[in-house]
N, C-alpha and C positions, 0 to 999 in steps of 0.2 A: 766780538763773535756773540756774546749773550744778546747783545741788542738784535743782532741779524738774524739770530735763532728765534727770538720772540716774533720778530716780523713775520719770518717764515711760517712759524707756528700759527700766526693771527689768519695769514693768507691761506694755509692749510686747512684751518677751523671754518673759514667762509666757505670753501669749496665742498667741505664734507658736510656742512650745514645746509648748503644749498641743495647738494643730492639728497639729503635726508627730507627735506622740504618738498621736493618733488615726488616723492614716494608717498609721504603724508598725505599731500593734495591730490592723490591718485592721479597725477600728471605722467609719471612712471609707473607702470605696472608691477605688483608682486604676484607672482602666480604660486596657487595652492595645488600641490600636487597630489595625485589620486594616492600615490603608496606615502604612507604616514611617515613624516620626518621629525626627528628631535634634533635640534640645533645645540651643540656645546661651543659657547664662544666666551671672547673677553672684549673688553673696550680697548684695552693696550697691547703693544707687541711683546709676546715672549713671558715666559716665566711664573704664569699665575697657576700651571699645574694641569693642563686640560688633558696631557695624555693619561696619567692614572685616574683622571677623572673616566675618561671614554673606556678604558679597560674594566674600570668597574661596572659601567653602564652594560657592557657586552657582556661581562658575567653574570649580571643580576637578572637584566631583562632576557637572556637567551633562554631562561627556564620556561618562559612562556610564549615569547616571541621567535621568530625566525629573523634574526637580525643581521644587517650588512653594515659596513663601515664606509663612510664615503669622505674622502679628504682631498685637499689640494695636491699634496705631494710635495711641499715645500723644498725647493732647490733641486728638484729632480732635473735630469738632463732629457728629460722626454716632454713630449704634448700630448693634449687630450685623453681618452679615456682608457685606461690601463687596468686590469683586473691583476691584484698584486699576487703573486705566489711566493712560497715560503723560500725559495732559492734565489729569488730576485736580487740584485744589487740595489743599495739604497740609493746609488746613483741614477737609476731607472726609476723607482718608485719613491724615493724620499726615505728618510731615517725612522720618522714616527710610523708610517703606514707598514714598513718592514718589520718593525718591533711590534706592531699589534697584529700582523699576521703570524710571525714566530710563535706568539703566545696563544693565539686562538687559529691554527691552521684550519679548522674548520669552518670559520666565518668568513664570509664574502667581504673581502677589503678591495676598495676602488679608489683610484685617484683620479680626479678630473678637474681641470680649472672651471668648466662651467658646471655649477651644481645642479641646473636643472635638467641637463644633457646626462648628467652621473645618475640621476635618479630614475630618467627614463629608461635609461639603458640597464640599470639593475633590475628594474621592473620586467624590462623585454627577455633579458636573459637567465634573470632568477625568479620566476614566478612564484617560488615558494616563499621568498622575502617578504615580510610584512610590516618590517619597520627600519628606516635607515637612520643610524647616527652619524650626523654630519659634524666632522670634527674641524672647529674653526669656520663656522660657516655664517657669524651673527652680522657680518658687513654685506654680505651677498643678498641683498635686499630684492633682487629679481626673484627668488625663491622664499614663499612665505611658508616657516616651518609649522608644523603642527604644533610642537611644543619647542619652546626655547628657554633654555639655560644658561645663565651668564657668571662667569667666573670673575672675582674680585681681589687681588691681593691685599689681605689685611694691613701689611706696612704701607700701602700708598692707594688710600680709597680713590675714587675717579675725581671727584669734586675737589681734591687736593693736588692732583696732577694736571700737567700741562698737554697741548696737542703736541704732536711731532714737529719739528725736531727738538724743540726746548723741552719737553716732555717724552713721555712713552705712550701716550693716546692717541690711537688713530681712528676714534670716533668719540663724538661728543656723549658726555654723562646724560645727557637728556633723552639719551635713547635707552637708557635702564628700563623706561615703562614697557620696551617692547620683550621682555622676558618674564616669565611668568614665576620662575625659580632662579633665585642667588644664591650662590655660594660663596662665602668668604673664607677663602684658601690662605696656607700657611700661617694660621693664627699661632701666637705664642704658647708655649708648654703651660704659663701661668696666665689666665684670662679670668680677672675678675667678673663680677654680674654688672659693675659699672662700664669696663671697658667693654663688654660684651653690648650694652645697650647704647654705647657711642658709636661702636662699629655699624649697628643696624642703622641708626640715625642718620649716619653720613651717607648711606647710601639713599635715604630720602624714599624709603619704598611706599608702595600704594597698599592698600588692604588685599588685594589679590593675588600679591607676590608672596611665596612662602622663602623664608630664610634658613640657609642652614652653615654652620660653622665647621669647617674642616682643617685639618694639616695633613703634613706629609709622615707616612710611616717608613722608616728607611729598614730595609730586611737585610739579612745576612747575606754577605757576598758570595756569588757562586762562580765557578770558573768558565769561562768561554768553550775552552777545549778539555773537557772533562775526562778523558782517556789520557792524559798527560799530565794533568794538573792534580794536585790533592783537591778533597771535597770541600774543605774548609779551611780558613786563616785562624791560625791560634791566636788567642786574645794576647794583647801586647806585641805582636809580631809588627816588624819595622815595614811601612808601606809609603810606596810612591804613590800618588794620586794624580789624577788628571781628569779634565771634563773639558767639554765643548757645549755648554749650556748657558741660558742667558743668565741664570742665576746660581751659580756653584757654590756658595759659602756654607749653605746648609748640607750640602754634600759633603764637603770637606770635613765641617765641625762634627758630623756624625760618625765618621771615620775615625776622627781624633779621640772619641769617647772610648773607642774600643781598641785601637790600636796606636803604635808610635809613628805618626804621620812624618815622614823625613823629608818629604819635597811634596809641593803643590804645583802642578803644571795647569796653565788655562789656557784654552783657545776659544775662539769665538764662536757665537751659538751657531748650531748645525755645521759645524767645522767638517770639511772634507780633509780625512787624514792622507797624508802624503809620505814619502820615505824621508823625507828629512824629519818629518814628526816621529816617527817610529825609532829613528836614530836619537833622537832629543830623549826620549823617552828611556831608551837602552843607555844610553849615557849616564841619566840618574840612577840605573839599576846598578851599573858597573861601580858607581862611585860608592854608592851605599852596601855593596856587599853581596854574597851569595843568598844569604837569606831573607832578603827584601822580596815583597810582592808587589805586584801594581794592580790597583784597583781603579775602576772608571764608572760611569754611569750606563744604565742601559741603553739610552739615546745614542751614546757613543759606541756602546759595545756591539751592536747592530753593524757597524761600520767596520769592525776588526775581526771578522769571522772567516776570512780566507786565509788559510794557511799558507798559500802563494805568497804573501806579503808580510806575514808576520813570522819573524825569526823564531826557531824551535825555543831559544832561551827564554822569549817572552811568553811563546804559548803556556810553557809550564808555571808561568808565574801571574798570567792574566785573567783577573776577577772582575764582574760587574756586580754593582750594587743595587737590585731591585728595589722599587718603591712602589707604595700602595696607597690611596687615599683613605684618611681615617676619618670617621664624623665623631666630632668632640663629644655629642650628647648620646650617642650609640644610635641616631635617628636615621641610620642608612635605610631602613626599611621604610619609614616615613616619606622619604625621598621618593624611593619606587614606586609607592601606591600613589603619589602625587601625581608622579607621570602617567603612571596607568589610567588614573581618575581623569585625567584630561584628554588623553587618548580616547577613553569612551566617552567622555562628553562631547567630544567632537566626532561622533559616530565614526570613529576609525575601525 
C-alpha cells in the first residue's frame, strides 16, 4: 500500500507541477482583480488553523476597510455564488463560512467555487466593500491575489512532507515563493531561539517574505443554548468531548488541563452530524452521570444549533470551545501593518 501511495503521490506531484509551470510561463493566465484581495491559504490539506486567522484578519482589518470574506464552502450541498446569512444551514453554505458569519453578522460572507466570479459579484452587489479576504484560495491561480499569506504547521514543514496521498501536500513547496507573508502555526509552548531559527530555515524564505510565529489560544467554553445551559463549566467538571476536525488532539488536551475528560469521541474532518451521532454522544452522557457536560469545537458547534435535532437533555449540557490565533512575539500589529503596506504599495 505504501508503494502505491508513493507512486500516486509522484503522479499527483507531476500534475500539480505541470499546472504551476503553465501559470509560471504565462501559458495559463492569472487575473488581477480591480477589487483588492488578501488570500489566506496553505500547501497542505486541513489542520493549519486558517479559520482563526481569517477571523483575526476580519476583526483587525475591519477597522480601516470594508471587508468581505470569500470561501469555497467546503462540502456544502449547493453550487455557485451564495451570500451567507446568519440563519443558513451549514449544509447550504459550509461549516466555516457559517461560523464566520455568526461571529461577524455585519460582514459580507460569500461562498463560490469560482473565485473570479465570487470577487466580481461582491464588487457588483456590494460596492462598499474594498477588501476581500479569500479563505483557502492559494491553489486558485486563475485569480492573482493582491496579497498572499501562507500558513505552515510547525510540526510538519512543507519540505518534510509528501504530496497526496502519501502525505498531506496538495501543492508543491516550491510555490512558497508566491506568498509575501508566512505564518508558522501551532508552535509548541516552549520554543527556543534555536528551534525558531530552524523552523524559519526549513521554509527557505526569500528576503521579501515576512515570517510570523503563532499558536492557538483555547478560550473558555460557552453554551450553544444559553437560555437553558449554565454560563460556564466549573473547574474539574466531568466532560465528554467530541470533534470532527483534522487534528483534534490539542482540543482534547486543552480541555484535560481544566476538566476531567471522561470520554473523547472523534469524527472525520467537516463531519456532518446525523441522528446516530447524537445518540452516540447521549450514550456517553448517560454512562458518565447527570453532572457531565459535553464540549465540542466551534466548527462542530455551528452544525448543532437546531433545537429540532438536539435533545433537550443535550441542549442543557452542550458547550463549544472558541479558539483564537495568538502571535508568539506579540507582533500582530506588525502583520496588519505589513498587509496595509502591501495594499498601499500596489496602489489599491
